[in-house]
N, C-alpha and C positions, 0 to 999 in steps of 0.2 A: 179868398173869393171863389176859386175854382176855375176849371177850364171852360172856354166857349169855342164852339166849332162853327165855322162859316159854312151855311148851306143855302142852296138855291131852292126857292118854293116855285115849282114849275106852274102851278095853277094861276099864280098871281105874278109871275115873272119878276120876282124880287129876291133879294138876298137877306137872309136874317142870321142871327147868332143862335145857336143852340146850346144851351147851357145844361149838362146833365147833372144830377146829384150823383156823387161817386158811389160805387157799388157797395163798398164795405159799410160806410155809414148808413146807407139807405136800408140796411137790413132791419133796423129798429123802427117800430112804428112811431116812437117819439120824434125821431129824426125826419122822417116822412112828413110828419105833421107840421114841424117847424119849417120845413121847406115850402109846403103849401101855404102856410100862414104867412110867411115872409112875402110870398108872391102876392098874395091878397093885399097886404099892406102897401106893397108898391103900386098895386093897381088903384088903390085909393088916392095915393098922393100924385099931384101933378107938380113936378119940380124939374128944372133944367139939369140938375146934377143927378137925377135917377133915370135909369134906362126904362124904356116902354116895354111891357110885357105883351107879347101877341097871343101866347098860349102857354098853358101848363097841361101836361099829359103824362101818360105812362106807356112806354114802348111794350111790344108783346113779350119782351124778355124782362118785363117789370122794373125797368129803369125809368125813374121820374126825370122829366126835363122841362125846362123853360124855353119858349121860343121868344127871344128878345131882339130889340132893335140892334143892328149892327153898326157899330162905330169903327171906321178904318183908322189904323195908326199903330204906333207902338204901345206896348204895355207901360205902366207906370215905372217899373225897375229899368227899362231901356231908356226911358227919357231922363231919369236921374243919372244913369251912368253916362249918358251923352253930354251931360253938363247944361242941358237946355232948361233944366228946372233947378231951382235952389232951394235946399231944405233950411227953413228958418228955425226950427228948434227940433231937438231930438228927444223922444221920450216924453210922457206926459205925466 
């Protein structure tokens, strides 16, 4: 899925998550196109299990990123390791 970074939007006084496309894969135009296409697909769908995209843009250093809703808490691996989640089946 990739990393997301917590940022503060000064103009709107809110915190969001910034999810950049990793630099190495971003070099190919096909990868950039898939990143943008996936953002557009998420924007079309309204579902409680999908995050909300606030923005998709490119930095001056040519790094593509999505500004998405920020959900506080542990990541899935930490939740599984803590024992608070139960895995029903492994492998599909």
